[in-house]
N, C-alpha and C positions, 0 to 999 in steps of 0.2 A: 504493500500500500504506500509506503514511504517513497519507494523508488518511483512509483507511478506519479505521486504528487510532485516529486522533484522534476520529472520529465515534463509533466504538464506545465510546471512553472516556466520551463525553458521556452515554451511557445510564446509567452508574452514578455518575459524579462529581456531587456535589451543589454547592450554592452555597458560596462561601467562608465565609459567615456560619455555616454548620452545622459547621465544623471545630472540634475541640477543640485545646487547646494541644499542641504537638509538641515532643518532646525532640530536640535537635540535638547530635550527637556527632561525634567525629573519629577517624580512624585516624591516629595520630601515631607515625611511625617512631622506634624506639629507646626507647619509653617503659618497657618492662620493665627495661631496664638504666639508664635515666636518667629517673626520675619527674619531675624538675624540668622536663622538656620540656612536661608538662601545663600548668604555670604559664606558661611562655613562650607556649604556644598560646593560653591564655586571655587573656593581655595583647594578643596580636596580633589576635584576633577580637573582643575587647571583652566576652566572656562566658565563664564557666567551662563547659567541655563537660559536657553531661548524661550522655554516654556516652563511654567510651574503648575503642577496639577494637585488639586485637593478635592475632597468629597463632601457632599451635603445630603442629608436624608430628608425624606418627605416630612413636612411640618416645620422644618428649620428655616431660619432666615438664610437665603441662598446667597444673596449679593450684598455682603457687608463691605463698606468702603475701606476699612483698615486692611482687610485681607487683600482686596484688589489693589490697593495702593502699594502694599508690600511687594507685589510682583511687578507692577508697571513701573514703579520708581527705580527698579533695578534693571529695566529694559526687557523684562520677561513677559510673554503673553500668558495671561491667566487662563487655565482650563478647569472648569468646575464640573465634576461628575455629580449629577443630581439623580438620586436614587429614590423612586417612588415606593418606599418601604411601607409595610403594613404591620403595625405593632402586634406582637403575639403570633404572627404567621410562622408556620413551620413548613419546611420543604415537604411536598407531597399533598399539602392541604389545598383547598380551593381558595382562590384569591378574587377580590372584587375591586382592586385598586385601579385597573385599567377601565373598568366600567364606570367607576366613580369619576375618573378624569373625562372620559369620552362623553358622558351624559351631562356634563356641566356642573356636577355636584361640588366640584373643587374649584370653581371659577373664582371665588373670592380670594382664596389663597394664591392661585395662579396669577391673578391680576395684581395683587399686592407685590409679588415678586417681580412681575414685569415692570411695574412702575419704578421699583427700586433699581432694576437694571437700566432702564431708560435714563434715570437720574444720573447714573455714572457716566453715561455718554460714550466712554471709550470702549473699544471692542472687547468682547468676552467670548471665549469658546465655551459652549455649554454642551456637555455630553450627557444627554438626557436618556434615562432608562436603557443603559447599555447591556450587552450580552443577553439580549432578549430572545435569542434562539436557543437558550438553555432552559433548564427547569430549576435552577438553584436560587432564583429571586422571584418575589411575588408578581412581578410583571412579565416573567418569562412565558413564552408561547407554549411550553410543555407543562405548565401548571394548570390544574383543573380550573375551569371557568374562563380561561384565556383562549384567544385565537389570533391568527394573523390579522384578520379584519379588525378585531377590537384593538389590537396594538396600533395599527395604522390610524384608526379613528382617534385614539387617545393622543398619539403623537401630533397629528394635524390640528387637533383641537388646542393643544398646548401652544403650538407655534402660532396659530391664529390669534389666540389671546394676547400673546406677546407683541405681535405685529400691530394689532389693533390698539395696544397701549403705547405704541411708539418706540418699543424696545428693539429697534432695528440695528443696534450695535451688538446684539447677541447673535453669534454664529452657531448654528445648530449642528452638532456632530452626531451622526448616526453611526453606531459602533457595535456590531455583533461580535461574538466570540468567533474564532476561526472555526471552520466547518468540521474539523476533526475527521477528515477523510470522507466527508459526505454525511456523517452521522448527525450533524447539526446544521442543516441548510438554513439560509437566511434571505434568499431573494424575495420570497413572498411577504417578507416583513418590511420591505423598503417602502417608505411613504411617498417617494417620487421626488424628482429633482427640484420641483417647485417648493418643497418643504424642507430641504436639506441644504446646508452650506458646505459641510465636510463629510466625508465618509471615513470610517476608521475600522481597525481590527485589533482585537486583543488576543495574545497568544504567548505561551511560556514554554521554556524548556524546564520541566519540573524535575527531571532527573529521577534517581532512585527513590521510590520503588517502581516508578514507571520508566518508559524508554528515555534514553538520552537522544534528543532530536536537535538537528541543526536549525538555524534561523530559517533557511530555505524550506526545509521539510515541514516546519510549523506553518509557514505563511504562504507558500507558493500557490497551492490550490485555491485558497480563499482569495488571494490577490488576483488571480486570473478571473475568478467569478466577479469580483468587485469591479475590475476594469471593464468587463462587459456590461455590468449593471448600470454604471453611472459615470459621467465625465467629471464629477466633482473631485477637487483635490483630496488626496488621501493621506492619512497619518496612521502610524502605529501608536495607539493610545495607551496600551499597557504591554510591556514585555520585560523579560528578565530571564536569568538562568540560575538554577540551583547549583550547589557545589558537589553533590553526591552523584556519582555515576560516570564522571568524565572530567576533563580539564576545563574549568570555567574560564580560565584565562585564554585558552585557545579558542573557546566558543566566542568570547568577546572580540578577540582579534579577527576571527573569520567574519563575524557579523559586520564590524566596521570596515574591514579591509577589502573583502571581496564579495560579500553577499548583499548587504543593504544597498550598495551602489547599483546593483542590477535591477532593483525594484524602482524603476525610474518614475513611476507615478507617486511614490511616497515623498511627501514634502516635509514631514516632521515625524519624530519618534520620541516617545516619553518612556524613560526607564523607570520601572516600578521599584523604587528603592525601599524595600521592606521585606516582610516575611509572608509566605504563602500559607494557606489554610492547613496544609499537611506538614508544616514545619520547614518547607524549602526556604533557603536563605537567598533572596534575590538582591540583597544589597550589592552595590557595585564594588564595595570594598570588604566583602566577606572574607577575603584573603588578600595578602599583600600582592600576590601575582595577579589576581583579578583587578585590583585597584590600578596597578601599573598598566595592564592591558587597556583598561578603560581610558586612562589619561592619554596613552599613546594613540589610541583610536580616535579620540576627539581632536587630536592635534592636526588631523588632516584638513586641508582647505575645503574639502567637500562638506564639512560640517560648520562652516563659517556663518551660516544663516542665523540671523538674530530674530528677536521677538517681532520686530516690525515686519519682517518678511512673511510672517504667518498671515497678516491681515490682507496682503495683496495676492495670496495664493488661492485664487478662486477660479473656477472654470469660466470660459467665455459666456456660458449661458446663465450665469448667476446675475440676477437683477433684483432690484428692490421693487417689487410689484405688490400692490394692495391685494391681500388675500382674505376673503370672507371666512367667517367661522364655518367649518364644514358641517354638512348635515349629520344629525345624530344617528347612531345605529338603531336598528329596529327595536332592540330591547329597551330603549329609552323613550318609548312612545308617550308615556305620561308626561315626562319632562318636555318632550317635543310639542305636545298639544298645548301646554302652558305657554311655551315660547311663541307658538303660532298665533294663539289668541292675542298675546301682547303685540306681536308684529302687525296683526290686522288692525288693532286699535290705533297704532302709530300711523299705519298707512292711511286709514280713514281721516285722521287729523291732518296729515300732509295734503291729501286731496282737497279737503275743505279750505285750507290755507291757500293752496294754489288757485282755486276758483276765485277767492276773494282778491288775490293779487292780480289776476287777469282782468277782473272787472274794474279794479282801481286803475290799472294801466290804460285801459281803453278810454276811461274818462279823462285821464290827464295827458295822454299823448296827442300831439297835433296830428291832424289827418295827413296821411301819407308818410309819416315818419317811420323808419324801419324799426322793428322790435330790437330790444337789446340783445347782445350776444354774450354768452358766457365765455370767459377766458380760461382755457384749460392749462394748468401748469404741468409741464412734462415731468415725468418721474426721473429724478436725477440721482445718480449714484452718490452715496455718502462716502466721502473720502476716507472715513475711519472704519468702514465696514470690515 
């Protein structure tokens, strides 16, 4: 299976010379509370991180200015992973969090976060409900009560709320787990280019007691699928290597030196600097040899991209276009009927006002004068997107 994945990757992967500069960032535990950890990380790896990643759970304040300022003041692009968790949920149980989002029951919370994000004005990468093709999180498609259609509806609804609140500085990162050799497909979960700014992938070399896998073996198959799925800029949002089962230093050298450059659509990579659920140590400096390999790998000019480069790495089709709140799924009929009744009332009021305005205009306009014309403002790209 791994051989097949590697061969399949060779179909799309280009030569290293074709790669553009890549922004390298890190998940640095404790940064929101202790921004000085970014400086310590920069000294340890020999380069300031182009991106800084941290996590927020459902119900928390997602966009707090001190945390955002800690990253941007150091030239790093902030990437927030927002997880729609469900208190008390256990793996294998039914979940209703996607239905809650899709039917509008969480609109108050969503809108409050959107307003806070818009107030910041500067760009923010938002990785919402990632690894949705698995079953280990309450929003995962393999969880009872969830489906691909419900996930897409929830995603689009959240994006629409943010855009309607003016939070167009938020760049939405759609990020499945790697497909695990086809066991975790993700194409049916894609919301569509209109609703996504970046696409991403998560994947790890866990090491013992599982297989020791190269970067290419982990990502090649999913990368090929993603290239065919969307033209959006791509990032590796979570990756790392454990220590047990092989040489972590050699794994890092191969990733930076000869593997990652062949994934020419990848514009950024975030190293998960922490521990895995099974005790795997993904820290870049889990050993002296791994730390040295990491510093040497980052010294390549290929990884000179800074945080500002992340903002301009968008596909040609990316535009700021007004997007209405999408229709609710069928299971939200009660909520939909309430909204429809409210919309009918608003529409009737608008019609009445329009009739009054027309009658007033006919009385006041000199005979033969042309009716007024509305001036349409073109949709302009925000330079900080």
